[in-house]
C-alpha positions, 0 to 999 in steps of 0.5 A: 475510494477505489484505487488500482495500479500496476507496477514493475519491480526490479526483482523476481516474483519470489523475492517480491512475494517474499517481501510482501509477507515480510513485517519488517520490510513492511515496517521500514517501507510503509510511511509513518509505520511503527510496528508490524506484527505477524500474528499468524501466516494470514494475520498482521497487526500494525500502528501507523501514524499519518496526516491528512490535511489538519487531522493527524492521528496514530492508527492501530490496524489489523490485516487479514490475508486470504485467497493465497495463492503463492507466489502469484496472488493474494486478497488483503482485507483490513481495518484500523482505528485512530481514536478521535480522528476516525477509523478506516477499512478496506481491502485489496487483491494483489497479484504477481507475475514474472516479466523477464527478470522482473516482476509486475505487481498489479492491485485493486484496492477499496477503502472507506473512512469514517469520523473526522477523516471523513470530514476533510473532503474525498479529494484531500483523502485521494490525493493523500492516499495516492502520495503515501501509496507512492511513497510505499512502493517507491521505498519497497522497490528501493529496498528489494533493489538494494539501493535505498537511498537512490532506487526507486519505483516505476509504474508499468508502461509510464507512470499511471495510477487510477483513482475511480471516477477519475483519469489516469493520472502520473504517479509522482516521484518514480523510476522502478517499483512504486504504487497507489495502494495501499495503504494497506495495502500495505499494504498490507502494506497494501491494505494499510495503504487501502485501509487508512490509507489503508489504514497496512 
């Protein structure tokens, strides 16, 4: 599965970069995330609980950052295990660029899953991944704006999110910094999104 997206966030590039590397911010913004721990400057571990159709599981994932070019870009790779529910692995390329007082975040993520997760069907996995990613970026943008209750993220030039093999589709519930990644990416957030949904 491949996902990509481009989103505008109402914060400076340095602020967005710092937030993407802050374990506590990631923990708060990743749907179902229980913990995000920084192992080193380039490694994170996370525990995330999520549901895809009838399959619900707690995933433990490892995320590694590489090709780091602060505060412009990095590559995320990760894997997650959810016991009998299955496993996920994936990666994402994330880049930031300044546009006035705002930042445009662009990502491309790839993920694959196995076990029970692989049996629920690609369409359901895709839709769940997009939903979780949208929730992450909406929460992330709201956190940076200082208005966690009302602010949300909005994709650049109209809400567009793409999943490989499909036409561009609007991302739901958006207004100022959202996504479809992952999960991971994170997640890692971007990767977590890619891994499980990113497992990130």
